[in-house]
ROPA-268869 format. One record per residue: x, y, z of N, C-alpha, C in turn; residue in three letters. Coordinates in steps of 0.02 Angstrom, whole numbers, plus 50000, padded with zeros to 5 digits. Each point is the difference from the previous one (the first is absolute). Layout:
# residues N
((X Y Z) (X Y Z) (X Y Z) ala)
...
# end
This chain:
# residues 401
((49816 49158 51343) (50009 50056 49954) (49933 50033 49989) met)
((49991 50063 50021) (49936 50032 49994) (49996 50042 49937) gly)
((49940 49997 49968) (49989 50040 49940) (50037 49969 49937) gly)
((49987 50035 49943) (50031 49978 49938) (50067 50038 49991) ile)
((50051 49964 49981) (50066 50029 49996) (50030 49995 49930) thr)
((50049 50041 49988) (50029 50004 49934) (50076 50010 50004) leu)
((50034 49973 49952) (50072 50010 49991) (50012 50026 49929) gly)
((50041 50054 49993) (50008 50032 49936) (50072 49992 49974) ser)
((50010 49963 49946) (50063 49993 49968) (50008 50052 49945) leu)
((50060 50026 49986) (50009 50055 49953) (49953 50056 50017) phe)
((50002 50021 50063) (49947 50043 50029) (49997 50069 49968) asp)
((50055 50028 49976) (50000 50067 49974) (49979 50050 50053) gly)
((49950 50040 49981) (49976 50054 50046) (49936 49977 50037) ile)
((49991 49934 50004) (49945 49975 50041) (49931 50001 49969) gly)
((49995 49990 49934) (49935 50002 49967) (49954 49946 50023) gly)
((50023 49938 50005) (49957 49944 50022) (49982 50009 50073) phe)
((50047 50014 50047) (49979 50011 50069) (49949 50057 50008) pro)
((50008 50054 49960) (49952 50054 50005) (49931 49978 49975) tyr)
((49998 49963 49945) (49935 49977 49973) (49967 49951 50051) ala)
((50043 49958 50032) (49976 49952 50049) (49969 50033 50063) ala)
((50029 50058 50015) (49981 50031 50065) (49926 50021 50000) ser)
((49971 50012 49941) (49930 50021 49998) (49952 49944 50020) phe)
((50024 49940 50001) (49957 49943 50017) (50025 49964 50061) tyr)
((50034 50037 50043) (50022 49972 50065) (50052 49946 49995) gly)
((50037 49998 49946) (50052 49950 49990) (50066 50032 50021) ile)
((50033 49967 50049) (50061 50029 50032) (50062 49972 49966) cys)
((50043 50043 49976) (50064 49979 49971) (50053 49991 50054) thr)
((50024 49938 50009) (50048 49986 50052) (50071 50015 49979) leu)
((50016 49987 49937) (50070 50010 49979) (50004 50016 49925) trp)
((50055 50025 49980) (50011 50018 49929) (50074 49989 49984) ala)
((50010 49988 49935) (50069 49994 49973) (50010 50051 49945) ser)
((50051 50043 50009) (50016 50052 49951) (50071 50017 50009) glu)
((50036 50017 49947) (50072 50014 50003) (50015 50075 49988) val)
((49954 50038 49970) (50013 50070 49985) (49989 50042 50062) met)
((50053 50033 50023) (49997 50036 50063) (49945 50052 50006) pro)
((49990 50040 49946) (49947 50051 50003) (49931 49968 50005) asp)
((49988 49945 49966) (49936 49966 50005) (49990 49973 50070) cys)
((50049 49971 50029) (49997 49974 50070) (49985 50058 50047) val)
((50031 50059 49988) (49990 50056 50045) (49927 50026 49994) ser)
((49974 50000 49940) (49932 50023 49992) (49950 49954 50037) val)
((50011 49935 49994) (49953 49953 50035) (50011 49998 50076) thr)
((50061 50014 50021) (50011 50006 50073) (49958 50058 50028) arg)
((49991 50051 49960) (49961 50058 50021) (49927 49984 50006) arg)
((49974 49960 49951) (49929 49988 49994) (49980 49937 50039) his)
((50046 49952 50008) (49984 49938 50034) (50053 49986 50053) phe)
((49999 50038 50054) (50055 49995 50050) (50005 49933 50034) pro)
((49946 49961 49999) (50002 49935 50034) (50016 49943 49953) asp)
((50008 50015 49937) (50018 49948 49951) (50074 49985 50003) met)
((50016 49935 50003) (50071 49981 50005) (50030 49993 49930) glu)
((50060 50029 49994) (50037 49998 49935) (50051 49945 50001) his)
((49993 49953 49952) (50041 49941 49999) (50060 50004 49955) met)
((50003 50050 49956) (50060 50008 49959) (49995 49963 49934) gly)
((50058 49981 49974) (50007 49968 49933) (49964 49935 49998) asp)
((49958 49990 49945) (49961 49940 49996) (50045 49938 49992) ile)
((50057 50008 49968) (50045 49942 49987) (50028 49973 50065) thr)
((49997 50038 50054) (50028 49980 50064) (49945 49973 50048) cys)
((49937 50000 49978) (49947 49978 50042) (49985 49926 49994) leu)
((49973 49973 50053) (49980 49932 50002) (49928 49995 50022) arg)
((49958 49976 49955) (49928 50001 50014) (49980 49965 50064) gly)
((50037 49946 50019) (49983 49965 50060) (50015 50037 50064) gly)
((50040 50052 49994) (50019 50038 50059) (49963 50068 50005) lys)
((49962 50017 49948) (49961 50062 50002) (49937 49990 50040) leu)
((49975 50052 50032) (49934 49993 50034) (49948 49978 49949) pro)
((49964 49947 50013) (49948 49976 49951) (49946 50055 49990) pro)
((49977 50005 49937) (49949 50050 49985) (49948 49967 49953) val)
((49939 50029 50002) (49948 49974 49959) (50007 50014 49925) asp)
((50031 50059 49986) (50006 50022 49930) (50074 50022 49987) ile)
((50027 49980 49945) (50066 50025 49979) (49989 50035 49935) ile)
((50019 50062 49995) (49996 50039 49938) (50071 50010 49970) thr)
((50003 50002 49934) (50065 50013 49970) (49990 50027 49928) phe)
((50023 50061 49991) (50003 50027 49931) (50072 49997 49980) gly)
((50021 49941 49978) (50071 49990 49986) (50023 50044 49942) ser)
((50064 50019 49997) (50027 50043 49949) (49979 49979 49930) pro)
((49981 50047 49959) (49970 49983 49934) (50044 50015 49941) cys)
((50062 50025 50011) (50039 50024 49944) (50012 49948 49947) gln)
((50010 49937 50022) (50012 49947 49951) (49939 49978 49963) gly)
((49940 50018 50023) (49936 49981 49971) (49970 50055 49960) leu)
((50018 50062 50012) (49970 50060 49970) (50021 50004 49926) ser)
((49952 50025 49959) (50017 50012 49929) (50049 50056 49993) ile)
((50005 50043 50052) (50050 50055 49999) (50070 49978 50018) ala)
((50008 49938 50023) (50064 49974 50019) (50029 49957 49945) gly)
((50051 49959 50017) (50035 49960 49952) (49964 49931 49992) gln)
((49945 49990 50036) (49961 49939 49994) (50041 49936 50014) arg)
((50042 50003 50052) (50036 49940 50019) (49958 49954 50043) arg)
((49942 50023 50019) (49953 49960 50037) (50025 49980 50069) gly)
((49981 49939 50023) (50019 49978 50066) (50077 49985 50004) leu)
((50032 50000 49944) (50073 49993 50000) (50033 50063 50023) ala)
((49965 50056 49997) (50027 50065 50023) (50009 49995 50076) asp)
((50056 50025 50026) (50014 49993 50072) (49947 50032 50043) gly)
((49968 50056 49974) (49950 50034 50040) (49933 49964 49998) arg)
((49975 49987 49939) (49935 49964 49995) (50005 49930 50028) ser)
((50061 49970 49996) (50009 49934 50028) (49992 49996 50074) gly)
((49997 50058 50033) (49988 50001 50072) (49931 49970 50018) leu)
((49957 49997 49950) (49936 49966 50009) (50010 49932 50032) phe)
((50052 49964 49979) (50013 49936 50025) (50015 50001 50077) lys)
((50032 50053 50021) (50015 50007 50071) (49936 50007 50040) glu)
((49950 50036 49972) (49936 50008 50035) (49966 49931 50005) ala)
((50000 49962 49946) (49970 49935 50001) (50034 49955 50051) val)
((50067 50004 50004) (50038 49960 50049) (49978 50017 50070) arg)
((49991 50064 50015) (49980 50020 50068) (49931 49974 50015) ile)
((49955 50004 49953) (49931 49975 50010) (50002 49924 50014) ile)
((50037 49965 49960) (50006 49927 50009) (50029 49983 50069) asp)
((50054 50037 50019) (50030 49987 50065) (49953 50013 50058) glu)
((49961 50053 49995) (49954 50015 50053) (49944 49947 50004) met)
((49976 49978 49943) (49947 49949 50001) (50027 49936 50028) arg)
((50062 49981 49984) (50028 49940 50027) (50008 50004 50075) glu)
((50022 50058 50024) (50013 50008 50072) (49936 50003 50040) ala)
((49944 50018 49968) (49935 50006 50038) (49952 49946 49981) thr)
((50025 49944 49970) (49957 49944 49979) (49945 50024 49951) asp)
((50014 50046 49958) (49954 50023 49948) (49949 50049 50023) gly)
((50005 50026 50061) (49950 50048 50025) (50012 50072 49976) arg)
((50062 50020 49991) (50017 50067 49981) (50052 50000 49944) tyr)
((49995 50049 49953) (49943 50047 49993) (49939 49967 49969) pro)
((49944 50031 50011) (49937 49976 49970) (49993 50026 49928) lys)
((50025 50061 49987) (49997 50031 49935) (50067 50028 49981) phe)
((50012 50003 49935) (50055 50038 49973) (49973 50046 49945) ala)
((50026 50062 49997) (49979 50047 49950) (50060 50027 49963) leu)
((50002 49988 49936) (50056 50024 49958) (49975 50053 49950) trp)
((50039 50054 49991) (49984 50052 49954) (50058 50011 49952) glu)
((49984 50009 49934) (50053 50012 49952) (49971 50030 49937) asn)
((50043 50012 49952) (49981 50031 49937) (49970 49950 49951) val)
((49956 50022 49956) (49969 49953 49951) (50052 49971 49953) pro)
((50059 50029 49997) (50053 49967 49961) (50019 49933 50023) gly)
((49981 49982 50061) (50011 49934 50027) (49969 49945 49957) ala)
((49943 50017 49968) (49965 49952 49959) (50041 49976 49939) phe)
((50039 50046 49971) (50035 49984 49940) (50074 49988 50009) ser)
((50026 50010 50061) (50069 49989 50012) (50022 49929 49985) ser)
((50055 49995 49961) (50026 49934 49980) (49948 49959 49965) ala)
((49961 50034 49957) (49949 49967 49963) (49943 49972 50041) gly)
((49990 50029 50059) (49946 49976 50045) (50023 49948 50051) gly)
((50061 49975 49991) (50025 49947 50044) (50014 50024 50070) arg)
((50019 50064 50006) (50014 50028 50067) (49935 50002 50042) asp)
((49945 50019 49968) (49938 50004 50041) (49978 49928 50018) phe)
((50010 49953 49955) (49986 49931 50018) (50041 49979 50059) arg)
((50064 50019 50002) (50044 49985 50057) (49973 50027 50065) ala)
((49973 50062 49995) (49969 50032 50058) (49944 49958 50026) val)
((49956 49980 49955) (49940 49959 50021) (50021 49934 50028) leu)
((50050 49968 49969) (50020 49935 50026) (50035 50005 50069) glu)
((50038 50053 50009) (50034 50010 50062) (49951 50009 50059) ala)
((49944 50037 49986) (49954 50015 50053) (49949 49943 50012) leu)
((49990 49959 49951) (49951 49945 50008) (50034 49932 50012) thr)
((50066 49998 49990) (50036 49938 50008) (49975 49945 49953) ala)
((49980 50019 49941) (49975 49952 49949) (50020 50021 49931) gly)
((49984 49957 49952) (50012 50014 49931) (49945 50039 49969) glu)
((50015 50055 49964) (49949 50040 49968) (50018 50004 49927) val)
((49953 49978 49957) (50013 50003 49927) (49997 50070 49973) pro)
((50033 50011 49945) (49992 50065 49963) (49934 50003 49970) met)
((49969 50059 49994) (49935 50006 49968) (50004 49980 49926) pro)
((49949 49975 49973) (49998 49977 49930) (50018 50056 49951) cys)
((49979 50061 50018) (50017 50056 49957) (50071 50021 50004) ser)
((50035 49977 50051) (50069 50021 50012) (50006 50066 50036) gly)
((49941 50030 50017) (49999 50064 50034) (49959 49996 50063) lys)
((50025 50027 50055) (49960 50000 50062) (49947 50054 49997) trp)
((49942 49982 50026) (49945 50048 50002) (50011 50051 50056) ala)
((49964 50054 50002) (50005 50050 50052) (49971 49979 50068) asn)
((49963 49945 49997) (49971 49973 50062) (49997 49924 49990) ala)
((50010 49963 50056) (49996 49927 49995) (50006 49968 50070) gly)
((49995 49933 50002) (50003 49964 50062) (50040 49935 49988) met)
((50027 49973 50055) (50033 49935 50002) (49974 49964 50060) val)
((49968 49942 49990) (49975 49961 50055) (50023 49927 49995) arg)
((50004 49969 50055) (50018 49930 50001) (50070 49984 50026) gly)
((50039 50051 50013) (50065 49988 50027) (50001 50008 50078) gly)
((50055 50021 50026) (50006 50009 50072) (49966 50064 50023) ala)
((49977 50042 49952) (49969 50062 50020) (49951 50022 49944) ala)
((49954 50040 50021) (49951 50031 49952) (50027 50068 49979) asp)
((50006 50014 49936) (50033 50061 49975) (49957 50032 49949) leu)
((49999 50067 50002) (49967 50040 49949) (50041 50064 49987) ala)
((49995 50024 49940) (50033 50064 49984) (49953 50043 49957) trp)
((50012 50064 50004) (49960 50047 49962) (50040 50065 49991) cys)
((49991 50032 49942) (50032 50063 49987) (49950 50056 50025) val)
((50024 50037 50048) (49961 50059 50026) (50030 50062 49971) tyr)
((49955 50048 49982) (50022 50065 49975) (49979 50053 50052) asp)
((50048 50036 50030) (49986 50044 50055) (49947 50054 49985) ala)
((49992 50018 49936) (49953 50052 49984) (49928 49979 50015) gln)
((49988 49934 50005) (49933 49976 50016) (49991 49986 50075) tyr)
((50048 50018 50040) (49998 49989 50072) (50003 50067 50038) phe)
((49986 50055 49968) (49995 50062 50035) (50061 50046 49996) gly)
((50050 49981 49962) (50060 50046 49991) (50001 50024 49929) thr)
((50028 50059 49990) (50001 50031 49933) (50064 49980 49966) ala)
((50016 49936 49998) (50061 49977 49967) (49982 49935 49960) gln)
((50028 49998 49941) (49994 49939 49958) (50058 49956 50018) arg)
((49987 49950 50042) (50053 49956 50024) (49974 49927 50001) arg)
((50022 49960 49953) (49979 49932 49993) (50053 49955 50033) arg)
((49978 49959 50047) (50045 49955 50035) (49966 49932 50012) arg)
((50040 49947 49998) (49976 49933 50016) (49999 49992 50074) val)
((49942 49979 50026) (49994 49980 50070) (49983 49926 50003) phe)
((50039 49962 50036) (49993 49927 50003) (49990 49979 50072) leu)
((49945 49966 50014) (49985 49978 50067) (50007 49924 50003) val)
((50037 49976 50050) (50005 49929 50013) (49968 49984 50068) thr)
((49953 49956 49998) (49964 49976 50061) (50026 49931 50016) asp)
((50037 49995 50055) (50030 49935 50019) (49955 49955 50038) phe)
((49939 50024 50019) (49955 49959 50043) (49934 49985 49972) arg)
((49982 50030 49943) (49935 49989 49974) (49993 50016 49926) gly)
((49941 50020 49978) (49989 50017 49931) (49969 50070 49993) arg)
((50031 50047 50033) (49972 50069 50004) (50038 50050 49958) ser)
((50052 49981 49964) (50041 50050 49964) (49956 50035 49948) ala)
((49958 49962 49963) (49958 50031 49949) (49949 50049 50030) gly)
((49972 49981 50057) (49951 50042 50033) (50032 50066 50021) glu)
((50059 49997 50024) (50035 50061 50022) (50013 50046 49943) ile)
((50020 49975 49943) (50020 50042 49944) (49941 50020 49955) leu)
((49951 49955 49990) (49949 50008 49949) (49933 50022 50023) phe)
((49980 49983 50062) (49934 50018 50025) (49997 50075 50015) val)
((49955 50038 49972) (49996 50073 50010) (49994 50017 50074) pro)
((50036 50052 50020) (49998 50025 50070) (49999 50075 49994) lys)
((49982 50032 50054) (49998 50073 50005) (50061 50024 50039) ser)
((50030 50055 49977) (50055 50032 50038) (49974 50055 50045) leu)
((49936 49999 50012) (49972 50053 50043) (50034 50006 50068) arg)
((50011 49943 50031) (50033 50002 50066) (50072 50028 49995) glu)
((50034 49985 49947) (50067 50025 49989) (50001 50075 49999) tyr)
((49956 50028 49958) (49998 50072 49993) (49974 50035 50062) phe)
((49949 49970 50034) (49973 50028 50062) (50052 49999 50054) glu)
((50042 49950 49998) (50049 49993 50054) (50062 50047 49989) ala)
((50001 50036 49945) (50055 50047 49990) (50040 49989 49937) gly)
((49978 49951 49958) (50034 49990 49937) (49999 50062 49958) gly)
((50052 50015 49962) (50000 50060 49961) (49948 50001 49945) thr)
((49955 50050 50003) (49948 50006 49947) (50030 50016 49933) pro)
((49963 49986 49946) (50023 50014 49934) (50017 50075 49991) arg)
((50062 50015 49984) (50020 50067 49991) (50041 50007 49936) gln)
((49990 50055 49965) (50040 50012 49940) (50062 50040 50015) gly)
((50024 50032 49948) (50060 50042 50008) (49980 50073 49997) val)
((50038 50043 50031) (49984 50070 49999) (50036 50035 49943) ser)
((49974 50057 49979) (50030 50036 49947) (50068 50029 50016) ala)
((50006 50021 50064) (50058 50037 50022) (50030 49963 50060) phe)
((50066 49999 50004) (50032 49967 50056) (49998 50043 50063) gly)
((50017 49968 50056) (50000 50037 50062) (49995 49952 50058) gly)
((50013 50027 50062) (49996 49957 50059) (49928 49983 50016) asp)
((49952 50042 49981) (49928 49987 50018) (49959 50008 49935) asp)
((50006 49955 49954) (49966 50007 49938) (49925 49996 50005) pro)
((49975 49972 50056) (49929 49991 50007) (49965 50065 50024) glu)
((50037 50050 50020) (49971 50063 50025) (49978 50046 49943) lys)
((49942 50030 50008) (49975 50047 49950) (50004 50071 50028) ala)
((49997 50049 49955) (50002 50069 50022) (49940 50017 50044) gly)
((50008 50048 50047) (49945 50020 50043) (49952 50046 49968) gly)
((49946 50019 50034) (49952 50048 49977) (49954 49969 49947) gly)
((49968 50043 49963) (49953 49978 49948) (50037 49982 49938) asp)
((50037 49943 50005) (50043 49980 49944) (49983 49931 49975) asn)
((49938 49984 49996) (49982 49934 49978) (50032 49981 49935) gly)
((50028 49941 49994) (50031 49979 49938) (50074 50022 49992) gly)
((50029 50033 50052) (50068 50022 49997) (50045 49952 50037) leu)
((50062 49993 49977) (50048 49959 50036) (50034 50043 50052) thr)
((50044 49968 50038) (50037 50035 50051) (50044 50055 49972) gly)
((50013 49997 49933) (50042 50049 49968) (49959 50060 49977) asn)
((49934 49999 50013) (49957 50054 49980) (49983 49997 49926) gly)
((50009 49942 49968) (49986 49994 49929) (49940 49951 49991) met)
((49961 50011 49946) (49946 49950 49989) (50029 49930 49992) pro)
((49961 49952 50028) (50024 49931 49997) (50001 49976 49929) asp)
((50048 49962 49981) (50010 49973 49932) (49994 49925 50000) lys)
((49983 49972 49944) (50002 49928 49994) (50072 49979 49993) glu)
((50020 49947 50038) (50068 49980 50003) (50010 49935 49961) val)
((50052 49996 49963) (50016 49938 49962) (50065 49970 50028) tyr)
((50007 49935 49996) (50062 49968 50018) (50035 49976 49938) cys)
((50066 50015 49994) (50039 49980 49941) (50047 49945 50020) ile)
((50001 49945 49966) (50039 49942 50018) (50074 50014 49992) ala)
((50039 49974 50046) (50073 50009 49998) (50035 49937 49977) gly)
((49964 49953 49970) (50030 49936 49982) (49980 49977 49931) asn)
((49989 50048 49953) (49974 49981 49936) (50054 49990 49948) thr)
((50063 50011 50018) (50053 49990 49950) (50006 49926 49984) ile)
((49993 49983 49937) (50006 49931 49978) (49945 49954 50023) gly)
((49945 50028 50025) (49945 49958 50025) (49945 49998 49947) arg)
((49966 49944 49997) (49940 49994 49961) (49939 50007 50046) lys)
((49941 50019 49970) (49941 50010 50043) (49984 49942 50044) pro)
((50013 49937 49978) (49979 49943 50039) (50051 49975 50050) gly)
((50057 50033 50003) (50054 49974 50043) (49994 50019 50073) asn)
((49987 49951 50041) (50010 50007 50072) (49948 50036 50038) gly)
((49949 50028 49969) (49947 50032 50038) (50018 50069 50027) gly)
((50057 50030 49976) (50021 50064 50025) (49959 50055 49966) his)
((49979 49992 49938) (49967 50052 49963) (50050 50043 49964) gly)
((49977 50035 49949) (50044 50043 49962) (49966 50068 49993) ile)
((50042 50050 49983) (49973 50067 49983) (49970 50037 50059) gly)
((49940 50025 49991) (49971 50045 50049) (49927 49976 50015) cys)
((49979 50003 50062) (49934 49979 50015) (49972 50042 50058) gln)
((49934 50003 50005) (49968 50039 50053) (49987 49955 50059) arg)
((49993 50032 50057) (49971 49972 50061) (50040 49946 50037) glu)
((50047 49968 49965) (50037 49949 50036) (50073 50001 49980) arg)
((50043 49979 50045) (50070 49999 49986) (50021 49935 49965) ser)
((50058 50004 49968) (50031 49939 49975) (50031 49962 50057) tyr)
((50023 49940 49988) (50028 49958 50051) (50063 50033 50030) thr)
((50001 50005 50064) (50061 50025 50035) (50054 49947 49999) leu)
((50058 50019 49979) (50057 49954 50000) (50060 50035 50031) thr)
((50055 49963 50010) (50058 50032 50028) (50038 50038 49949) thr)
((49990 49987 49934) (50042 50032 49950) (49966 50058 49967) ala)
((49933 49998 49993) (49963 50052 49961) (49979 50059 50043) asp)
((50000 50058 49970) (49980 50061 50034) (49943 50033 49961) arg)
((49939 49981 50016) (49943 50024 49963) (49990 50074 50020) his)
((49970 50037 49955) (49986 50071 50014) (49925 50013 49990) val)
((49980 50057 50024) (49931 50022 49991) (49998 50065 49964) val)
((49949 50013 49961) (49996 50063 49961) (49928 50020 49995) ala)
((49987 50062 49986) (49932 50028 49998) (49990 50031 49933) ile)
((49950 49980 49960) (49989 50031 49935) (49970 50070 50010) pro)
((50019 50045 49958) (49975 50069 50003) (49976 50021 49931) glu)
((49935 50018 49993) (49972 50020 49935) (50003 49946 49950) asn)
((50005 49936 50023) (50001 49945 49954) (50064 49990 49962) gly)
((50048 50045 50006) (50061 49996 49962) (50063 50001 50041) gln)
((49997 50035 50058) (50058 50006 50041) (49990 49963 50066) lys)
((50052 49994 50038) (49994 49969 50066) (50033 50045 50051) met)
((49967 50009 50056) (50032 50038 50055) (50022 49954 50052) ala)
((50052 50017 50037) (50025 49957 50051) (50064 50027 50028) gly)
((50043 49957 50030) (50062 50023 50025) (50054 49950 49982) arg)
((50059 50025 49994) (50057 49954 49983) (50033 50027 49937) gly)
((50043 49959 49971) (50037 50018 49939) (49989 49945 49950) lys)
((49950 50007 49958) (49989 49949 49951) (49965 50030 49940) ala)
((49999 49963 49946) (49962 50022 49938) (49942 49955 49992) ala)
((49943 50029 49984) (49938 49963 49994) (49974 50008 49930) ile)
((49970 49948 49973) (49967 50008 49936) (49927 49980 50007) leu)
((49960 50028 49956) (49930 49980 49995) (49981 50002 49928) asn)
((49993 49943 49968) (49973 50003 49932) (49924 49997 50004) asp)
((49967 50010 49944) (49928 50004 50002) (49966 49934 50021) gln)
((50038 49944 49996) (49973 49937 50020) (50005 49986 50074) gly)
((50033 50046 50036) (50003 49993 50073) (50061 49962 50026) gly)
((50054 49996 49961) (50061 49967 50022) (50045 50053 50032) ser)
((50041 49979 50049) (50042 50044 50038) (50072 49974 50001) tyr)
((50045 50045 50006) (50070 49981 50004) (50037 50049 50047) leu)
((50044 49974 50042) (50039 50044 50043) (50073 49984 49986) ala)
((50042 50049 49991) (50070 49989 49988) (50040 50036 50056) val)
((50047 49966 50027) (50038 50026 50058) (50041 50064 49978) glu)
((50001 50050 50044) (50040 50058 49989) (50052 50007 50055) his)
((49986 49984 50060) (50044 50017 50055) (50014 49943 50047) ser)
((49980 49940 49983) (50012 49943 50047) (49944 49992 50049) gly)
((49947 50038 49995) (49944 49993 50048) (49970 49930 49995) leu)
((49993 49977 49938) (49977 49932 49989) (50033 49970 49939) ser)
((50005 49933 49994) (50031 49971 49944) (49960 50015 49935) pro)
((50034 49995 49945) (49967 50013 49936) (49939 49957 49991) thr)
((49945 50031 49983) (49935 49964 49991) (49980 50005 49928) leu)
((49984 49944 49970) (49978 50002 49929) (49936 49958 49995) arg)
((49951 50026 49967) (49940 49962 49986) (49983 50007 49925) gly)
((50015 49948 49963) (49993 50005 49928) (49959 49941 49973) gln)
((49938 49996 50018) (49956 49945 49977) (49984 50005 49927) pro)
((50008 50060 49969) (49981 50006 49929) (50057 50032 49962) his)
((50060 49983 50016) (50057 50028 49962) (50022 50066 50029) gly)
((50040 50037 49959) (50026 50065 50023) (49944 50051 50012) asn)
((50006 50035 50053) (49949 50052 50016) (50036 50067 50010) leu)
((49967 50055 49982) (50032 50065 50012) (50008 50016 50072) pro)
((50054 50034 50019) (50014 50015 50069) (49994 50076 50008) val)
((49965 50022 50052) (49996 50071 50016) (50032 50008 50069) val)
((50055 50037 50004) (50037 50006 50063) (49980 50064 50036) ala)
((49992 49994 50066) (49987 50055 50044) (50046 49994 50059) phe)
((50010 50056 50035) (50041 49997 50061) (49957 49989 50060) asp)
((50014 49947 50037) (49963 49987 50062) (49930 49973 49986) gly)
((49996 49946 49961) (49935 49976 49978) (49978 49937 50035) met)
((50044 49963 50030) (49981 49938 50032) (50039 49988 50062) ala)
((49973 49959 50042) (50037 49980 50061) (49992 49928 50011) arg)
((50045 49968 50034) (49993 49931 50015) (49957 49990 50063) arg)
((49974 49940 50008) (49959 49986 50058) (50042 50010 50064) leu)
((49967 50027 50052) (50034 50008 50064) (49998 49935 50039) met)
((50048 49990 50045) (49996 49940 50042) (49933 49991 50036) pro)
((49974 50055 50023) (49933 49997 50034) (49948 49974 49953) leu)
((50000 50020 49937) (49952 49973 49951) (50011 49927 49988) glu)
((50063 49979 49997) (50016 49929 49989) (49974 49959 50061) cys)
((50006 50027 50059) (49973 49965 50059) (49925 49991 49993) glu)
((49965 50052 49978) (49929 49995 49991) (49981 49949 49944) arg)
((50039 50002 49947) (49987 49954 49943) (50009 49927 50021) leu)
((50044 49989 50050) (50009 49930 50024) (49954 49982 50057) gln)
((49962 50051 50026) (49955 49985 50053) (50026 50008 50071) gly)
((50060 50035 50005) (50029 50012 50065) (49978 50068 50026) phe)
((50002 50010 50067) (49985 50066 50028) (50053 50052 49978) pro)
((49980 50062 49999) (50046 50053 49982) (50061 49996 50048) asp)
((50058 50008 49973) (50061 50004 50038) (50027 49934 50025) gly)
((49972 49943 49975) (50020 49934 50023) (50075 49988 49994) trp)
((50031 50025 49946) (50071 49988 49987) (50043 50062 50016) thr)
((49971 50051 50028) (50036 50063 50008) (50055 49997 50054) arg)
((49987 49962 50053) (50047 50000 50057) (50025 49931 50016) tyr)
((50063 49998 50024) (50027 49939 50031) (49974 49997 50070) arg)
((50013 49943 50031) (49972 49989 50069) (50030 50049 50051) his)
((50060 50029 49983) (50030 50049 50046) (49979 50070 49984) asp)
((49953 50010 49955) (49977 50066 49983) (50035 50035 49943) gly)
((50055 49973 49977) (50035 50031 49943) (49961 49991 49935) arg)
((50001 50053 49957) (49964 49994 49937) (50039 49956 49949) glu)
((49961 49970 49956) (50027 49959 49947) (49996 50040 49935) ile)
((50052 49997 49959) (50001 50037 49938) (49946 49975 49950) gly)
((49980 50047 49955) (49949 49982 49953) (50017 49941 49954) asp)
((50064 50000 49975) (50022 49945 49958) (49990 49931 50031) thr)
((50019 49996 50063) (49992 49935 50035) (49926 49985 50011) arg)
((49960 50051 50015) (49929 49988 50009) (49968 49973 49937) arg)
((50018 50031 49943) (49973 49974 49935) (50018 49925 49993) tyr)
((50062 49983 50014) (50021 49932 49991) (49961 49953 50045) glu)
((49994 50018 50063) (49963 49958 50048) (49927 49992 49980) met)
((49967 50052 49979) (49930 49996 49982) (49992 49961 49936) leu)
((50045 50008 49952) (49995 49962 49937) (50008 49925 50011) gly)
((50039 49983 50053) (50011 49929 50015) (49942 49969 50042) asn)
((49955 50042 50025) (49949 49977 50047) (49938 49976 49962) ser)
((49948 49988 50036) (49937 49973 49974) (49944 50053 50004) ile)
((49948 49987 49962) (49939 50039 50006) (49961 49972 50061) ala)
((49997 50040 50051) (49972 49973 50064) (49927 49976 49994) val)
((49957 50035 49966) (49929 49976 49996) (49996 49929 49970) pro)
((50042 49982 49952) (49998 49931 49972) (50014 49949 50054) cys)
((50053 50015 50040) (50020 49955 50054) (49947 49998 50053) ala)
((49969 50057 50016) (49948 50004 50052) (49939 49957 49979) ala)
((49985 50000 49938) (49944 49959 49974) (50013 49926 50014) tyr)
((50063 49978 49989) (50017 49930 50012) (50002 49985 50075) ile)
((50026 50046 50039) (50005 49990 50075) (49929 49993 50029) met)
((49954 50039 49972) (49930 49993 50022) (49975 49929 49991) gln)
((50014 49972 49939) (49978 49932 49986) (50032 49949 50045) gly)
((50064 50006 50014) (50035 49955 50044) (49970 50004 50071) met)
((49987 50061 50021) (49971 50008 50068) (49931 49966 50003) arg)
((49961 50008 49947) (49932 49969 50001) (50004 49924 50000) gln)
((50048 49973 49962) (50008 49927 49998) (50021 49974 50069) val)
((50050 50032 50030) (50023 49977 50065) (49951 50009 50055) leu)
((49956 50050 49993) (49947 50012 50050) (49938 49957 49986) asp)
((50000 49967 49943) (49940 49960 49979) (49940 50042 49982) gly)
((50012 50062 49977) (49945 50044 49982) (49993 50013 49927) thr)
((50038 49964 49959) (49999 50011 49928) (49933 49982 49972) phe)
# end
């Protein structure tokens, strides 16, 4: 077997394979059941074999790989869900991934996989009173793991002394070069040594990732369009492609209903420079303040601006779900026609670290609708976070860490 290889469970639109590709890691196979997701990855990874439903796979019969990645469904663990934890049929698919890993290791006398990488929401720490996360740790290390004395799992930690070396850490995408506030748990299991902590905690540079073509940090544009990056020609410094002076753009959260500021890392209200967490359910919008009191933009929404800088958007035509940001009680609402617009799929691709148009086409060239693209991107990962970990795994396997 030449080179470092990867297998991707719950592959989605290929976030882990894409991140791995920057470091010469070849993805041999993937498991995904959503047809549009499979079609997208067939387009980008034509040599990757698609294995189908994870429940039908047998780890001992899959081509052995050095790394297995899995961002198992998080609905049962998320604070936005019903919090059924691993008992939820979707989040319980985590156990299928562990089964496949165990079967592959048994069939290869413990040689493969060398690493496993799991990604999920921070709600995993508190699911079932923290017992679900303990079950995750015990399943991957094949040992008993006590609950923390405080009763709460920390954002970073390690387990050593079992069948594997394990470490986890909460990464926030906004600190890895994307303009999105997205906190996710990344858990590395090293089945052959004690390198999990080095991979997650030792500082590394993403210079190679960005130089190799990783999406640079990009914000959102004031006006929508097929080519939002183009500016007007001639002596028009500071003008957008619409011929208007460039404005500061704000992102308004689409998931603030019933949320508290500390819940889930999604953020509330309105903020500059970075997007809120992309999810399958929320439709965040962007808006541009004008004269400190109004906002210019596109769409059908109502925007407010009180003197303290809070914003609110209320749905008028179904362009985006009702958005409410009320950190300080009731706020006055000023309605305008065409004041806000939701993020475009292209912007969502950039916020997740994918190239422009990654989800636009199926492998046969047919276009995918925006609604489906939003869902696929919300279910995916922030690529730079995964690339950071892939770099560490590559260095460990090459002996260059």
